[in-house]
C-alpha positions as CSV (number, residue, x, y, z in Angstrom):
1,M,41.3,103.0,-145.5
2,S,37.4,104.8,-145.8
3,P,36.2,107.9,-143.2
4,T,33.9,105.1,-141.7
5,N,36.4,102.6,-140.6
6,E,39.1,105.3,-139.9
7,S,36.5,106.7,-137.2
8,R,35.6,103.2,-135.8
9,A,39.3,102.4,-135.9
10,T,39.5,106.1,-133.3
11,R,36.9,104.5,-131.4
12,R,38.5,101.5,-130.9
13,E,41.5,103.7,-129.0
14,R,41.0,104.4,-125.4
15,P,41.0,108.3,-124.8
16,P,44.4,109.6,-123.4
17,A,44.6,109.9,-119.6
18,P,43.8,113.3,-118.4
19,E,45.4,116.2,-116.2
20,P,44.9,114.3,-112.8
21,L,42.8,116.1,-110.2
22,P,44.0,118.2,-107.6
23,H,41.8,116.3,-104.7
24,P,40.5,112.5,-104.7
25,V,37.2,112.2,-106.2
26,V,35.3,108.4,-106.2
27,D,33.6,107.1,-109.1
28,D,30.4,105.7,-107.3
29,H,29.3,104.0,-109.9
30,C,30.6,101.4,-112.1
31,H,31.2,98.6,-114.5
32,L,34.3,96.8,-113.9
33,D,32.6,93.5,-115.6
34,I,32.3,94.6,-118.7
35,A,33.3,95.4,-122.0
36,R,32.3,97.9,-124.9
37,G,31.7,94.0,-127.1
38,D,30.3,96.6,-130.3
39,L,33.9,98.1,-130.3
40,E,35.4,95.1,-130.4
41,V,37.6,96.8,-127.2
42,D,38.6,94.1,-124.2
43,A,37.6,95.3,-120.3
44,L,40.4,96.5,-118.8
45,T,41.5,94.4,-115.9
46,V,40.7,95.3,-112.6
47,E,44.1,96.1,-111.2
48,D,44.8,97.7,-114.7
49,A,41.4,100.1,-114.5
50,L,42.0,100.9,-110.7
51,A,45.6,102.3,-111.4
52,R,44.8,104.5,-114.2
53,A,42.6,106.1,-111.9
54,A,44.0,106.2,-109.2
55,A,46.9,108.2,-111.7
56,V,44.6,111.1,-112.5
57,G,43.1,111.2,-108.9
58,V,39.9,108.4,-109.1
59,P,41.7,105.8,-106.2
60,R,38.4,104.4,-105.3
61,I,35.0,102.8,-107.0
62,V,31.5,101.5,-106.5
63,Q,31.4,98.4,-108.7
64,I,27.8,97.6,-109.5
65,G,26.7,94.1,-110.3
66,C,23.2,94.1,-112.3
67,D,22.0,90.7,-112.2
68,L,23.0,87.7,-110.0
69,E,26.2,85.9,-111.8
70,R,27.3,89.7,-112.0
71,A,26.5,91.1,-108.2
72,A,28.5,87.8,-106.9
73,W,31.6,88.5,-109.1
74,A,31.1,92.2,-107.7
75,V,31.6,90.9,-103.9
76,E,34.2,89.1,-104.8
77,T,36.4,91.9,-106.3
78,A,35.4,94.2,-103.6
79,A,36.7,91.6,-101.2
80,A,39.8,91.2,-102.6
81,H,40.1,94.8,-103.7
82,P,40.4,97.4,-100.9
83,Q,40.2,100.7,-103.4
84,I,36.6,98.4,-103.9
85,V,33.0,98.2,-102.8
86,A,30.3,96.5,-104.1
87,G,26.1,97.6,-105.3
88,V,24.0,94.1,-105.9
89,A,20.6,94.0,-107.6
90,L,18.5,92.7,-110.2
91,H,18.7,95.5,-112.9
92,P,15.0,96.8,-114.0
93,N,16.1,95.2,-117.3
94,E,16.5,91.9,-115.7
95,A,13.4,92.3,-113.2
96,P,11.2,90.5,-115.9
97,L,13.4,88.1,-117.1
98,V,14.1,87.2,-113.8
99,A,10.7,87.3,-112.8
100,A,9.9,84.8,-115.7
101,S,12.4,82.2,-115.1
102,I,13.7,81.8,-111.3
103,G,11.4,84.0,-109.8
104,L,11.4,87.2,-107.7
105,D,11.4,85.4,-104.6
106,V,14.4,83.5,-105.1
107,A,16.6,85.9,-107.6
108,L,16.1,88.5,-104.1
109,E,16.7,85.8,-101.1
110,R,19.8,85.2,-103.1
111,L,20.4,89.0,-103.5
112,E,20.1,89.4,-99.9
113,A,22.0,86.6,-99.0
114,L,25.0,89.0,-100.7
115,V,24.2,91.8,-98.9
116,T,24.2,90.7,-95.1
117,A,27.2,87.9,-95.8
118,H,29.5,90.8,-96.9
119,D,30.5,94.2,-95.2
120,R,32.0,95.3,-98.8
121,V,28.2,95.3,-100.3
122,R,27.7,99.0,-99.5
123,A,24.9,99.6,-101.7
124,V,21.8,98.0,-102.9
125,G,21.5,98.9,-106.4
126,E,21.5,99.5,-109.4
127,T,17.6,99.3,-109.0
128,G,15.1,101.5,-109.9
129,L,12.5,101.5,-113.5
130,D,13.3,101.7,-117.3
131,F,10.6,102.3,-119.2
132,F,13.1,102.6,-122.4
133,R,13.8,99.2,-123.0
134,T,11.3,97.5,-121.4
135,G,7.2,97.6,-122.6
136,E,4.1,97.6,-120.6
137,E,4.5,94.4,-120.4
138,G,7.3,94.6,-118.1
139,V,6.3,97.2,-115.6
140,A,4.4,94.8,-113.0
141,A,7.6,93.1,-112.1
142,Q,9.8,96.5,-112.4
143,V,7.7,98.1,-109.9
144,E,8.0,95.1,-108.2
145,S,11.1,94.5,-108.1
146,F,12.3,98.3,-107.4
147,R,10.1,98.0,-104.0
148,R,11.7,95.0,-102.8
149,H,15.1,96.4,-103.2
150,V,13.5,99.6,-101.5
151,D,12.7,97.0,-98.8
152,L,16.2,95.3,-98.7
153,A,18.0,98.9,-98.7
154,K,16.3,99.6,-95.8
155,R,16.1,96.5,-93.2
156,T,20.1,96.0,-94.3
157,D,20.5,99.3,-94.2
158,R,22.6,99.5,-97.5
159,T,22.0,102.6,-99.4
160,L,19.8,102.2,-102.2
161,V,21.5,103.1,-106.0
162,I,18.5,104.4,-108.5
163,H,18.5,103.3,-112.5
164,D,15.4,105.6,-113.5
165,R,15.5,105.9,-117.7
166,D,11.7,107.9,-118.9
167,A,10.3,106.7,-115.4
168,H,11.0,110.2,-113.4
169,D,7.5,110.2,-111.6
170,A,6.7,106.7,-111.5
171,V,10.7,106.2,-109.5
172,L,8.7,108.3,-107.2
173,E,5.6,107.5,-106.5
174,V,7.1,103.9,-105.3
175,I,9.9,106.1,-103.1
176,D,7.0,108.2,-101.6
177,A,4.7,105.1,-101.7
178,E,7.8,102.7,-99.8
179,G,9.3,105.6,-97.9
180,A,13.3,106.5,-99.0
181,P,16.0,105.0,-97.0
182,D,18.2,107.1,-94.9
183,R,21.0,107.2,-98.3
184,W,19.6,106.7,-101.6
185,V,21.2,108.0,-104.9
186,M,20.0,108.9,-108.3
187,H,22.7,107.2,-110.5
188,C,23.2,108.7,-114.0
189,F,21.1,111.7,-112.9
190,S,18.7,112.7,-116.2
191,G,16.3,114.8,-115.2
192,D,16.0,118.5,-115.4
193,A,16.2,121.4,-112.3
194,A,12.4,120.8,-111.2
195,F,13.2,116.8,-110.9
196,A,15.9,118.1,-109.6
197,R,14.3,119.4,-106.5
198,A,12.3,116.8,-106.2
199,C,14.8,114.0,-105.5
200,L,17.2,116.3,-103.0
201,D,13.5,117.5,-101.3
202,R,13.3,113.2,-100.4
203,G,16.7,113.5,-99.6
204,A,18.4,112.1,-102.2
205,F,22.1,112.3,-103.5
206,L,22.4,113.2,-107.3
207,S,25.4,111.5,-109.2
208,F,26.0,112.5,-112.4
209,A,28.2,111.2,-115.1
210,G,29.2,112.1,-118.9
211,T,26.3,112.7,-120.3
212,V,26.4,116.3,-118.2
213,T,29.1,116.7,-120.6
214,F,27.0,116.0,-123.7
215,G,26.1,119.6,-126.1
216,N,22.1,118.7,-126.1
217,A,22.5,118.7,-122.4
218,G,21.0,122.0,-120.7
219,A,18.0,120.7,-119.0
220,L,20.9,117.9,-116.7
221,R,23.1,120.8,-116.6
222,E,20.3,123.3,-114.9
223,A,20.0,120.8,-112.8
224,A,23.6,120.3,-111.9
225,A,24.1,124.2,-111.1
226,L,21.3,123.5,-108.2
227,T,22.3,120.4,-106.4
228,P,24.1,121.4,-103.2
229,R,27.7,120.5,-103.1
230,D,26.9,117.8,-99.9
231,R,24.7,115.7,-102.2
232,I,26.5,115.8,-105.9
233,L,28.4,112.8,-106.8
234,V,30.0,111.8,-110.4
235,E,30.5,108.7,-112.0
236,T,31.1,106.8,-115.1
237,D,28.9,103.9,-115.2
238,A,31.7,102.4,-117.7
239,P,32.5,101.0,-119.6
240,F,29.2,103.8,-121.4
241,L,28.8,107.0,-121.3
242,T,32.0,108.5,-121.6
243,P,32.1,112.5,-121.7
244,A,32.9,114.8,-124.0
245,P,35.7,115.2,-126.0
246,Y,35.4,111.4,-126.1
247,R,32.0,110.7,-126.3
248,G,31.2,107.2,-128.3
249,R,34.4,105.6,-126.9
250,V,35.0,103.2,-124.7
251,N,34.6,104.9,-120.8
252,A,36.6,103.8,-117.5
253,S,37.0,105.3,-113.9
254,Y,40.4,107.2,-115.4
255,L,38.1,109.2,-117.4
256,V,35.8,111.0,-114.5
257,P,38.2,114.3,-114.2
258,H,36.5,115.4,-117.3
259,T,33.1,115.2,-115.7
260,V,34.4,116.8,-112.5
261,R,35.7,119.6,-114.3
262,A,32.6,120.2,-116.7
263,L,30.7,120.3,-112.9
264,A,33.2,122.8,-111.6
265,E,32.2,124.9,-115.1
266,I,29.1,124.4,-115.0
267,R,28.4,125.1,-111.3
268,G,31.3,128.5,-111.0
269,D,33.0,126.2,-108.1
270,D,36.6,126.3,-107.8
271,L,37.6,122.6,-108.6
272,G,39.7,122.0,-105.8
273,E,36.7,122.4,-103.2
274,L,34.3,120.9,-105.5
275,C,36.4,117.7,-105.8
276,A,36.9,117.7,-101.7
277,A,33.0,118.0,-101.5
278,I,32.5,115.0,-103.8
279,D,34.9,112.8,-102.3
280,A,33.1,113.7,-98.7
281,A,29.9,113.4,-99.9
282,T,30.2,110.3,-101.7
283,E,31.5,109.0,-98.8
284,V,28.5,110.3,-96.4
285,A,26.3,108.5,-99.3
286,F,27.9,105.3,-99.3
287,G,28.0,104.8,-95.1
288,G,32.0,105.6,-94.7
289,A,35.5,106.0,-96.2
290,W,36.7,102.4,-97.5
């Protein structure tokens, strides 16, 4: 077997379970319904994913649905598992496609029906802006979709979860124009210290994923270091963004401890105290315990 094949075979293996955390934390952003097809690794069953995560101190998950079909799945899954709550939205890369097919009006009416009919829906998200994957032709639809998701979160008293890729200034322009909801989360925070301060000054919670462990993420680590304990959250964005030392392999909620331990080291925090703070902040961010 060639080295390339050996490397790919290794990447198909799920990383081993880390040492359990001393206090539970929540994976506040996960996609249990998505498999890493590029690595030919099947998705874990919901039950297996929950069991593996709980065994290392991650007993609760926020499941995010990024289109109408996945949003419905997220709600059904949250209803069937008390460890899970749901977030539903049109992902910003989905917004131009929906606008060109059934239209944003129809899609958002369906999303609102999900939000208002189910108390297991704690969040409107992930919405936001993505100028990396969507070109200029899709910007107007993304901005309109984002604006209307902000309004939906405010009207229904749900947490707003924001996806921001290469769009820091534009995201803040929308937030400033529309007015931030009482609770909003910058999912997979990707900015530097200055952007972190700008978001925190507007009341945001900052959620850090495995990217904070990457070797080239010095600016992100500076942002994590200055985030107050009552505003810091942790996530996987699984099956993506697997933390070091398993970057490139399939992610899952049971790998959250790697990211939390990295955050504790970056910040100079006691691990148990940071876990407790993240757990408490997540409950505030998502409207209480579940």
